[in-house]
C-alpha positions in Angstrom: 87.5 63.2 86.8 84.4 61.6 88.2 81.2 62.6 86.5 78.0 62.9 88.9 74.7 62.7 87.0 71.9 63.6 89.4 67.9 63.6 88.8 64.7 64.2 91.3 61.3 62.8 92.1 58.8 64.4 93.8 58.2 68.1 94.1 59.9 70.5 96.6 56.3 72.2 98.0 55.3 72.0 101.6 51.8 73.3 101.2 49.4 71.4 99.3 52.0 69.5 97.4 50.8 66.1 95.7 53.9 64.2 97.2 55.2 63.8 100.7 58.6 63.1 100.0 61.3 64.5 97.3 64.1 62.3 96.3 67.5 63.0 94.5 69.4 60.1 93.0 72.9 60.4 91.6 75.2 58.3 89.4 78.6 58.8 89.5 81.2 56.9 86.9 84.4 57.9 86.5 85.7 59.6 83.0 87.5 56.6 81.8 84.3 54.5 81.9 81.7 56.9 80.6 81.9 55.3 77.1 81.9 51.7 78.6 78.7 52.7 80.2 77.1 54.3 77.2 77.7 51.3 75.0 76.5 49.2 77.7 72.8 51.0 77.7 73.0 51.1 73.9 73.1 47.4 74.0 70.6 47.3 77.0 68.2 49.4 74.7 68.7 47.3 71.8 67.6 44.2 73.9 65.1 46.1 75.2 63.8 46.7 71.5 64.0 43.1 70.6 62.1 41.9 73.7 59.6 44.5 74.0 59.4 46.4 70.7 60.0 49.6 72.4 62.3 52.1 69.9 65.8 53.1 71.1 65.0 56.7 70.7 62.2 56.5 73.2 63.3 58.1 76.5 62.9 56.0 79.7 61.1 58.6 82.1 60.0 56.3 85.0 56.9 58.1 86.1 55.7 59.1 82.7 56.1 55.2 82.0 53.7 54.2 85.0 50.9 56.6 83.9 50.9 56.0 80.0 52.5 54.0 77.3 55.4 55.9 75.5 54.5 53.7 72.6 51.8 51.7 71.4 51.1 48.1 72.6 53.0 48.2 75.8 50.9 47.5 78.9 51.3 48.7 82.2 52.7 45.7 83.7 55.1 45.3 80.8 56.3 48.9 81.2 56.9 48.1 84.8 58.9 45.0 83.7 61.0 47.6 81.3 61.9 49.8 84.2 63.0 46.5 86.3 65.0 45.3 83.8 66.8 48.8 83.5 67.4 48.7 87.1 68.8 45.1 87.2 71.0 46.1 84.4 72.3 49.2 86.1 73.0 46.9 89.6 75.2 44.4 87.7 77.4 47.7 86.3 80.1 47.6 88.7 82.1 50.7 88.1 79.1 52.9 88.8 77.9 54.3 92.4 74.4 55.5 92.9 74.0 57.8 95.8 70.4 59.0 97.1 68.9 61.6 99.4 65.2 61.5 100.7 63.4 64.1 102.4 60.2 63.7 104.3 58.2 66.7 104.1 55.5 65.7 106.6 57.4 66.6 109.5 59.1 70.0 107.9 58.4 73.5 109.4 57.1 75.9 106.7 60.6 77.6 106.2 62.0 74.6 105.6 63.9 74.7 102.2 63.5 71.1 100.7 65.6 71.8 97.3 68.5 73.6 99.2 69.1 71.1 102.0 68.5 68.0 99.6 70.9 69.4 97.1 73.6 70.7 99.8 73.8 67.1 101.2 74.2 65.4 97.7 76.9 67.7 97.0 78.6 67.2 100.4 78.4 63.3 100.0 80.0 63.7 96.4 82.8 65.6 98.0 83.1 63.4 101.0 83.2 60.2 98.6 85.9 61.9 96.1 87.9 62.7 99.6 88.1 59.7 100.7 88.6 57.7 97.1 85.4 55.5 97.7 84.1 55.6 94.5 84.8 52.8 91.9 88.3 53.1 90.8 89.8 54.7 93.8 91.3 57.9 92.3 91.8 59.5 95.4 93.2 62.6 93.8 90.6 63.2 91.1 88.2 65.9 90.7 84.4 65.9 90.0 81.8 67.5 88.0 77.8 67.8 88.2 75.4 67.3 85.4 71.8 67.5 86.1 68.6 67.2 84.4 66.7 70.8 83.7 66.2 72.1 87.6 66.9 75.5 88.8 70.2 75.7 87.4 70.8 79.4 88.7 70.1 78.3 92.4 72.2 75.3 92.1 75.1 77.3 90.6 75.0 79.9 93.9 74.7 76.9 96.2 77.9 75.2 94.5 79.9 78.6 94.7 78.8 79.2 98.0 79.9 76.0 99.3 83.4 76.1 97.7 83.8 79.3 100.5 81.4 78.7 103.6 80.2 75.3 104.0 79.4 74.7 107.8 79.6 71.2 109.5 78.5 70.3 112.9 81.3 69.5 115.0 81.0 65.5 116.0 80.1 66.3 119.5 77.2 68.6 118.7 75.5 65.3 116.7 75.4 63.7 120.1 74.4 66.3 122.4 77.5 66.9 124.0 78.2 70.3 122.6 77.4 72.6 119.7 79.1 74.8 117.1 80.3 74.4 113.5 83.6 74.1 111.5 83.9 75.3 107.8 84.7 72.7 105.2 84.4 74.1 102.0 84.2 71.7 99.3 87.4 71.4 97.0 86.9 68.4 94.7 83.8 69.8 92.7 84.5 71.8 90.3 82.4 74.4 87.6 79.0 75.3 88.0 76.6 72.1 87.5 75.9 71.5 84.0 72.1 70.9 82.6 71.3 68.3 80.4 68.0 67.2 78.8 67.1 63.7 79.9 66.1 62.6 76.6 69.7 62.8 75.3 71.4 61.5 78.4 71.3 57.7 79.3 73.0 58.4 82.6 70.1 61.1 83.6 67.8 58.3 82.6 69.2 56.1 84.9 69.3 58.7 87.8 65.2 59.3 86.7 64.8 55.8 87.3 66.6 55.3 90.8 65.1 58.6 92.2 61.3 57.4 91.0 62.1 54.1 92.9 63.4 55.7 96.0 60.3 57.9 96.2 58.1 54.6 95.8 60.0 53.2 98.4 58.8 55.5 101.1 55.1 56.3 99.3 54.1 54.3 96.8 51.3 54.8 94.3 48.3 52.4 94.0 49.7 50.6 91.0 53.1 50.4 92.4 51.6 49.0 95.8 49.5 46.6 93.7 52.3 45.2 91.6 54.4 44.6 94.7 57.0 47.0 93.3 57.6 49.3 96.0 60.9 47.7 97.0 62.5 47.7 93.4 65.1 50.3 94.5 66.6 47.6 96.6 67.4 45.6 93.5 70.2 48.3 92.9 72.1 47.1 96.3 75.1 46.1 94.7 76.0 49.8 93.0 74.5 51.9 95.8 76.9 54.3 97.5 76.4 52.8 101.2 79.1 55.3 102.5 76.7 57.9 101.9 74.7 57.0 105.3 76.3 54.4 107.6 73.1 54.6 109.6 70.9 53.1 106.3 71.5 49.9 105.1 71.3 50.7 101.8 73.2 54.1 102.3 69.9 56.5 101.8 70.5 59.7 103.6 67.0 60.5 105.1 66.1 64.2 105.9 
């Protein structure tokens, strides 16, 4: 069984929204490596405590870390360095895979559903990568489950149930302007309804939060990130990015 954890950055609004983009990042690992991952992140957090004084119990929440200190005595550059160290720790974890979707909201019509389009693509990439055995370990016959931070769980559940029956995909020819039409390709490997997790209690969700935040900053960096030259920290995740998700992007980022 493969586990896909997902978190987002930005908001889904199109009118008077404070963000121009919406980002989703997922971390996938096989059940057989779940405990390895948890033990690795616990060891990393102990290292962070020893080097920076940040208690293990405090959640890593990227946007909050940049805005204010979660613990007394941590300067803003130090907090950024902790996030960079977290990214570097993830990048050397060869048994995980991170898939990324970003929506540019500046060119979308008013009826465009940011939430639905982004999540549908994420589910579809999970399904496709499972089918082709392209996740670490190459378990071609395994299924997958989705675990996400607190979001619109009911809407996600309806989406997954619908995609299990009706999931229209454009014919290849229509993608190149050579025809039109769709074929129904219901998702078969993603099972159960999405399960919600509190990020405070989930290291994999905290990893997704950090990836999604810096994915967002790659496209629309805030003033501090730009001044610190950190808008491309996301790229340091290169070794563990799911580049099968989009062959048109060198980092595998799906852009909508």
